[in-house]
Backbone as numpy.savetxt, mean C-alpha at the origin, in Angstrom:
# Nx Ny Nz CAx CAy CAz Cx Cy Cz
-13.06 1.36 13.91 -12.43 1.32 12.60 -13.33 0.53 11.66
-13.59 1.07 10.51 -14.48 0.40 9.56 -13.74 -0.69 8.80
-14.47 -1.73 8.44 -13.91 -2.78 7.61 -15.01 -3.36 6.74
-14.59 -4.05 5.69 -15.52 -4.70 4.76 -15.20 -6.19 4.82
-16.15 -7.02 5.24 -15.86 -8.45 5.39 -15.52 -9.16 4.07
-15.81 -8.53 2.94 -15.51 -9.12 1.64 -14.23 -8.57 1.01
-13.56 -7.66 1.70 -12.38 -6.98 1.15 -11.10 -7.75 1.47
-10.32 -8.04 0.44 -9.05 -8.75 0.59 -8.12 -8.04 1.57
-7.95 -6.72 1.43 -7.02 -6.01 2.29 -7.53 -5.89 3.72
-8.85 -5.82 3.92 -9.40 -5.84 5.28 -9.09 -7.19 5.93
-9.19 -8.26 5.15 -8.88 -9.60 5.68 -7.40 -9.73 6.02
-6.53 -9.15 5.21 -5.09 -9.17 5.52 -4.83 -8.37 6.79
-5.44 -7.18 6.90 -5.25 -6.34 8.08 -5.74 -7.03 9.35
-6.79 -7.84 9.22 -7.34 -8.56 10.37 -6.58 -9.85 10.69
-5.60 -10.20 9.86 -4.84 -11.41 10.08 -5.52 -12.68 9.59
-6.60 -12.53 8.81 -7.32 -13.69 8.29 -6.65 -14.29 7.06
-5.88 -13.49 6.36 -5.13 -13.94 5.18 -3.67 -13.56 5.41
-2.74 -14.50 5.21 -1.33 -14.18 5.45 -0.77 -13.22 4.40
0.21 -12.46 4.82 0.94 -11.55 3.92 2.36 -11.45 4.42
3.27 -11.11 3.53 4.67 -10.92 3.89 4.83 -9.47 4.39
4.53 -9.27 5.67 4.49 -7.94 6.26 5.88 -7.35 6.44
5.97 -6.04 6.21 7.19 -5.30 6.50 6.95 -4.24 7.57
5.67 -3.98 7.89 5.33 -2.99 8.92 3.89 -3.19 9.33
3.63 -2.94 10.61 2.24 -2.90 11.09 2.19 -2.03 12.33
1.19 -1.16 12.38 0.91 -0.36 13.57 -0.61 -0.26 13.71
-1.10 0.63 14.54 -2.54 0.72 14.80 -3.35 1.12 13.57
-2.76 1.91 12.66 -3.50 2.44 11.52 -3.12 1.85 10.17
-1.89 1.34 10.05 -1.36 0.93 8.75 -0.77 -0.47 8.79
-0.83 -1.10 7.64 -0.10 -2.36 7.44 0.62 -2.23 6.10
1.82 -2.75 6.03 2.59 -2.73 4.78 3.12 -4.13 4.53
3.06 -4.54 3.27 3.48 -5.89 2.92 3.93 -5.93 1.47
4.67 -7.00 1.13 5.15 -7.18 -0.23 3.99 -7.52 -1.16
4.00 -6.92 -2.34 2.99 -7.21 -3.37 3.20 -8.64 -3.87
2.11 -9.39 -4.07 2.25 -10.77 -4.53 2.56 -10.87 -6.02
2.37 -9.77 -6.76 2.71 -9.72 -8.18 3.59 -8.48 -8.42
4.84 -8.51 -7.95 5.68 -7.31 -7.99 6.03 -6.85 -9.40
6.08 -5.54 -9.55 6.50 -4.91 -10.80 7.96 -4.49 -10.74
8.55 -4.53 -9.55 9.92 -4.08 -9.35 10.59 -5.02 -8.35
11.92 -4.98 -8.26 12.60 -5.86 -7.30 12.08 -5.72 -5.87
11.75 -4.50 -5.47 11.09 -4.26 -4.19 9.77 -3.56 -4.50
8.66 -4.19 -4.14 7.33 -3.64 -4.42 6.46 -3.95 -3.21
6.18 -2.90 -2.44 5.35 -3.07 -1.25 4.06 -2.27 -1.40
3.08 -2.63 -0.60 1.83 -1.90 -0.51 1.71 -1.36 0.91
1.34 -0.10 1.03 1.04 0.49 2.33 -0.47 0.71 2.34
-1.14 0.10 3.32 -2.60 0.01 3.32 -3.15 0.48 4.67
-4.13 1.39 4.66 -4.80 1.72 5.91 -5.59 0.52 6.41
-5.61 0.33 7.71 -6.41 -0.77 8.26 -7.90 -0.47 8.15
-8.26 0.79 8.25 -9.67 1.19 8.07 -10.02 1.05 6.60
-11.21 0.56 6.32 -11.62 0.38 4.92 -12.00 1.73 4.32
-11.20 2.15 3.36 -11.47 3.34 2.54 -11.39 2.80 1.12
-12.46 2.88 0.36 -12.53 2.19 -0.93 -11.48 2.69 -1.92
-11.23 3.99 -1.99 -10.27 4.52 -2.95 -9.99 5.98 -2.62
-9.13 6.61 -3.40 -8.88 8.04 -3.23 -10.16 8.84 -3.42
-11.07 8.30 -4.19 -12.35 8.98 -4.42 -13.14 9.16 -3.12
-12.90 8.30 -2.14 -13.60 8.36 -0.85 -12.84 9.15 0.21
-11.68 9.69 -0.14 -10.86 10.41 0.82 -11.40 11.82 1.02
-11.40 12.24 2.27 -11.81 13.60 2.61 -10.77 14.25 3.50
-11.01 15.49 3.92 -10.05 16.21 4.75 -9.69 15.46 6.04
-10.63 14.67 6.54 -10.37 13.91 7.76 -9.30 12.83 7.58
-8.94 12.52 6.35 -7.94 11.50 6.06 -6.54 12.07 5.81
-6.39 13.39 5.90 -5.11 14.02 5.58 -3.96 13.46 6.41
-4.17 13.30 7.70 -3.12 12.77 8.56 -2.73 11.35 8.19
-3.71 10.53 7.88 -3.46 9.14 7.50 -2.66 9.08 6.20
-3.06 9.87 5.21 -2.32 9.89 3.94 -0.89 10.38 4.15
-0.71 11.37 5.01 0.63 11.85 5.33 1.47 10.78 5.98
0.88 10.01 6.88 1.61 8.91 7.53 2.02 7.85 6.51
1.13 7.55 5.54 1.46 6.58 4.51 2.68 7.04 3.72
2.67 8.30 3.31 3.79 8.82 2.52 5.07 8.91 3.35
4.96 9.32 4.60 6.13 9.47 5.46 6.74 8.12 5.83
5.94 7.07 5.87 6.43 5.73 6.19 7.23 5.12 5.04
6.89 5.49 3.82 7.51 4.84 2.66 9.03 4.98 2.60
9.64 6.13 2.84 11.11 6.19 2.77 11.78 5.30 3.82
11.20 5.27 5.02 11.76 4.42 6.07 11.74 2.95 5.63
10.62 2.49 5.10 10.51 1.09 4.70 11.43 0.77 3.53
11.54 1.67 2.57 12.42 1.40 1.44 13.88 1.34 1.88
14.28 2.21 2.81 15.65 2.12 3.35 15.86 0.77 4.04
14.87 0.37 4.86 14.97 -0.90 5.58 15.06 -2.08 4.62
14.45 -1.95 3.44 14.45 -3.02 2.44 15.63 -2.92 1.48
16.54 -1.97 1.73 17.77 -1.89 0.96 17.68 -1.07 -0.32
16.61 -0.31 -0.50 16.47 0.50 -1.71 17.11 1.87 -1.45
18.17 2.16 -2.20 18.87 3.43 -2.02 19.01 4.20 -3.32
18.49 3.63 -4.42 18.68 4.25 -5.74 17.40 4.89 -6.27
16.40 5.10 -5.43 15.16 5.73 -5.85 14.01 4.75 -5.90
12.82 5.30 -5.87 11.61 4.48 -5.88 10.45 5.32 -6.38
9.35 4.64 -6.61 8.17 5.25 -7.22 6.96 5.01 -6.33
6.06 6.01 -6.24 4.79 5.89 -5.52 3.65 5.89 -6.55
2.69 4.98 -6.36 1.53 4.94 -7.24 0.29 4.62 -6.41
-0.78 5.39 -6.63 -2.09 5.07 -6.07 -3.06 5.02 -7.24
-3.55 3.84 -7.55 -4.54 3.68 -8.61 -5.92 3.96 -8.02
-6.76 4.64 -8.80 -8.08 5.03 -8.29 -9.15 4.66 -9.31
-10.06 3.79 -8.91 -11.19 3.40 -9.75 -10.81 2.49 -10.90
-11.83 2.01 -11.59 -11.64 1.05 -12.69 -10.75 1.62 -13.79
-11.01 2.85 -14.23 -10.20 3.43 -15.29 -8.79 3.77 -14.82
-8.60 3.90 -13.50 -7.27 4.13 -12.94 -6.54 2.82 -12.64
-7.15 1.71 -13.05 -6.57 0.37 -12.91 -6.47 -0.11 -11.47
-7.39 0.38 -10.61 -7.44 -0.11 -9.24 -8.06 -1.50 -9.25
-7.35 -2.49 -8.74 -7.82 -3.87 -8.75 -8.49 -4.28 -7.44
-7.98 -3.79 -6.32 -8.58 -4.08 -5.01 -9.20 -2.77 -4.52
-10.49 -2.81 -4.28 -11.21 -1.59 -3.91 -11.03 -1.28 -2.41
-9.78 -1.03 -2.07 -9.38 -0.58 -0.73 -8.15 0.27 -0.99
-8.17 1.51 -0.54 -7.06 2.44 -0.77 -5.73 1.78 -0.42
-4.77 1.88 -1.32 -3.42 1.37 -1.05 -2.40 2.11 -1.88
-1.22 2.26 -1.30 -0.11 2.96 -1.92 0.93 1.93 -2.34
1.21 1.86 -3.64 2.30 1.03 -4.14 3.59 1.82 -4.00
4.64 1.18 -3.46 5.96 1.79 -3.41 6.91 0.78 -4.05
7.55 1.20 -5.15 8.36 0.30 -5.97 9.76 0.86 -6.15
10.75 -0.01 -6.02 12.12 0.44 -6.22 13.05 -0.72 -6.47
14.33 -0.39 -6.56 15.35 -1.39 -6.83 15.91 -1.19 -8.21
16.95 -1.97 -8.52 17.63 -1.77 -9.79 16.73 -2.05 -11.00
16.95 -1.30 -12.03 16.20 -1.49 -13.29 16.92 -2.50 -14.15
16.28 -3.13 -15.09 14.91 -2.86 -15.53 13.89 -3.56 -14.64
12.72 -2.95 -14.53 11.61 -3.50 -13.77 10.74 -4.32 -14.71
9.95 -5.21 -14.15 9.05 -6.04 -14.95 8.02 -5.17 -15.69
7.54 -4.13 -15.02 6.57 -3.21 -15.62 6.86 -1.82 -15.10
6.17 -0.83 -15.67 6.23 0.53 -15.18 7.52 1.21 -15.44
């Protein structure tokens, strides 16, 4: 599995930086966003370092499917039953702040802080 020693999310996946985890398996880690935009705001992150959607190829289809399929389960477990939003920011103009592919899943009662 590839990793970047300078990447924040690679360090979280390796257990070098603490996070408020809600899920972890061999391929994915999910944790609460430290600057939430909604009452429930989690990130689902591949453990393998993939810089962004721009770096995704056909070989990543299964991984992306697992990320999306995991999100409803986690939102139910976190008590979100009124809907939620998925966002993947890509590149500087797409407002990606951490250059490691990650899926934002946001939900809970409105109004939200942003979005």
